[in-house]
C-alpha positions in Angstrom: -9.0 13.7 -10.9 -6.3 13.8 -8.3 -3.9 16.8 -8.0 -0.4 15.9 -7.1 0.1 16.8 -3.5 2.8 14.8 -1.6 3.8 15.4 2.0 7.3 14.3 2.9 9.1 13.4 6.2 12.3 11.8 7.3 15.6 12.4 5.4 15.8 14.4 2.2 15.8 11.9 -0.6 19.3 12.9 -1.7 20.6 11.7 1.7 18.2 8.8 2.4 19.2 5.2 1.7 15.6 4.0 1.4 12.1 5.3 0.7 8.7 4.5 2.2 5.5 5.5 0.4 2.5 5.6 2.7 -1.2 5.8 1.6 -3.9 7.1 3.8 -7.5 5.7 4.0 -10.8 7.2 3.0 -11.5 10.3 5.0 -7.9 10.4 6.3 -5.1 12.5 5.0 -1.4 12.4 4.3 -0.5 14.0 7.7 -2.5 11.2 9.5 -0.7 8.4 7.8 2.7 10.0 8.2 2.3 9.7 12.0 2.5 5.9 11.4 6.1 6.4 10.4 7.0 7.1 14.0 6.4 3.4 14.7 8.9 2.0 12.2 12.7 2.0 12.1 13.1 4.7 9.5 16.3 6.5 10.4 17.7 6.1 6.9 14.4 6.7 5.1 12.8 9.4 3.1 9.0 9.1 3.6 6.4 10.2 1.0 2.6 10.4 1.7 0.5 11.4 -1.3 -2.7 13.3 -0.4 -6.0 12.2 -2.2 -8.2 15.0 -3.5 -11.2 15.3 -1.2 -9.5 12.8 1.1 -10.6 9.8 -0.9 -8.8 7.8 -3.6 -12.0 6.6 -5.3 -15.7 7.2 -4.5 -17.2 3.7 -4.1 -16.2 0.5 -2.3 -13.1 -1.2 -3.5 -15.4 -4.1 -4.3 -17.5 -2.1 -6.8 -17.0 -2.6 -10.5 -13.8 -0.7 -11.4 -15.6 1.5 -14.0 -17.7 3.0 -11.1 -14.5 4.2 -9.5 -13.2 5.9 -12.6 -11.6 8.2 -13.4 -10.4 8.5 -9.8 -8.9 5.0 -9.6 -6.8 5.4 -12.7 -5.8 8.9 -11.6 -4.6 7.5 -8.2 -2.6 4.8 -9.8 -1.0 7.4 -12.1 0.0 9.5 -9.1 1.8 6.5 -7.7 3.4 5.6 -11.0 4.8 9.1 -11.4 6.0 9.1 -7.8 7.8 5.8 -8.2 9.5 7.0 -11.4 10.5 10.2 -9.6 12.0 8.2 -6.7 13.9 6.0 -9.1 15.2 9.0 -11.0 16.8 10.1 -7.7 18.9 7.0 -7.8 16.8 4.8 -5.6 16.5 1.1 -6.7 13.2 -0.8 -6.4 14.6 -3.0 -3.6 15.1 0.1 -1.5 11.5 1.4 -2.0 8.8 0.3 0.5 5.0 0.7 0.3 2.3 0.7 3.0 -1.2 1.8 3.5 -4.4 1.5 5.6 -7.9 0.6 4.4 -8.6 2.4 1.1 -4.9 3.2 1.0 -4.0 -0.4 1.6 -6.3 -1.4 -1.3 -4.6 1.2 -3.6 -1.2 0.0 -2.4 -2.1 -3.6 -3.2 -3.4 -2.7 -6.6 -0.4 -0.6 -7.6 2.4 -2.9 -6.4 0.7 -6.0 -7.9 0.2 -4.3 -11.3 3.9 -3.3 -11.2 5.5 -6.3 -9.3 9.2 -5.9 -8.8 11.7 -6.6 -6.0 10.6 -3.9 -3.6 12.0 -3.4 -0.1 8.7 -4.5 1.4 5.0 -3.9 1.5 2.5 -3.8 4.3 -1.3 -3.7 3.9 -3.3 -2.8 7.0 -6.8 -4.1 6.1 -6.9 -4.1 2.3 -6.9 -6.1 -0.8 -6.9 -6.0 -4.6 -9.6 -3.8 -6.2 -12.7 -4.7 -8.1 -16.0 -6.7 -8.0 -14.0 -9.5 -9.7 -10.3 -10.0 -9.8 -8.9 -9.6 -13.3 -5.6 -11.5 -13.1 -4.5 -10.0 -16.5 -3.9 -6.7 -14.7 -1.1 -8.2 -12.5 2.3 -8.7 -14.0 6.0 -8.8 -13.0 8.0 -10.6 -10.4 8.2 -9.6 -6.7 11.3 -11.8 -6.4 10.8 -12.5 -2.7 9.5 -9.1 -1.6 8.2 -9.5 1.9 4.5 -8.6 2.2 2.4 -8.4 5.4 -1.4 -8.2 5.3 -3.3 -7.8 8.6 -7.1 -7.7 8.7 -10.1 -8.3 11.0 -12.7 -11.0 10.7 -15.3 -9.8 10.2 -14.3 -6.4 8.8 -17.0 -3.9 7.8 -15.2 -3.0 4.5 -12.8 -5.8 3.6 -13.8 -9.4 3.4 -11.2 -12.0 4.5 -11.9 -13.9 1.2 -10.5 -10.9 -0.7 -7.4 -10.7 1.5 -6.7 -14.4 1.0 -7.2 -14.0 -2.8 -4.8 -11.0 -2.8 -2.2 -13.0 -1.0 -2.6 -15.9 -3.5 -2.1 -13.6 -6.5 0.9 -11.9 -4.9 2.4 -15.3 -4.1 2.0 -16.3 -7.7 4.1 -13.3 -8.6 6.7 -14.6 -6.1 6.1 -12.3 -3.1 6.7 -13.7 0.4 3.3 -13.0 1.9 2.3 -13.3 5.5 -1.4 -12.9 6.4 -2.7 -12.4 9.9 -6.5 -12.4 10.6 -7.6 -11.0 13.9 -11.0 -12.0 15.3 -13.3 -9.0 15.7 -10.5 -6.5 15.3 -11.9 -2.9 14.8 -11.3 -1.2 11.5 -8.0 0.3 12.7 -4.3 -0.4 12.9 -3.3 -2.6 15.9 0.0 -2.6 17.8 0.5 -6.2 16.9 0.2 -5.4 13.1 2.9 -2.7 13.6 5.2 -5.1 15.4 4.8 -7.8 12.7 5.4 -5.3 9.9 8.6 -4.2 11.8 9.8 -7.8 11.9 8.8 -8.9 8.4 8.9 -5.8 6.2 11.6 -3.7 7.8 13.9 -6.6 8.8 
């Protein structure tokens, strides 16, 4: 099970107008993903980066049957649920809360926001999609109410099939998110400058 360990950057939440939650990938850490914040216009933001126990949110592929990734997957979602409630308790409305992640962190971000769809400030998923060997649409509820979402991915990608990215976009759109997907031919499993620039235009507009 994950231990709560959240690294912060930017403004103190009491002074910030907005909040960004960043989720690192498998083998990465909160400090790594926080360096991404330097590439976004976050002058008025408080930034939160939870740290996964043993640097992994769940042990197997995101395409494994969810039961194989338990209890880690549920524990990771609980960390995020508690963090979201904590941020809201500081007076921050959902529309001023943003989420983003890379790889395993992007998959966890997709899963969390789509299970708890609301009008968020924006969401970016750098190479990720909804979790599970099959998509159980019963898990996804709420109304994104026009939340801008950007998903960037490579084709092929060693971990995330384009089909899953497209299915993720479709489900998010049904919950009224404004989703933009960009597929890059033969992009390495990493974050590109182009993805950062698109996220800046679409998510932090």
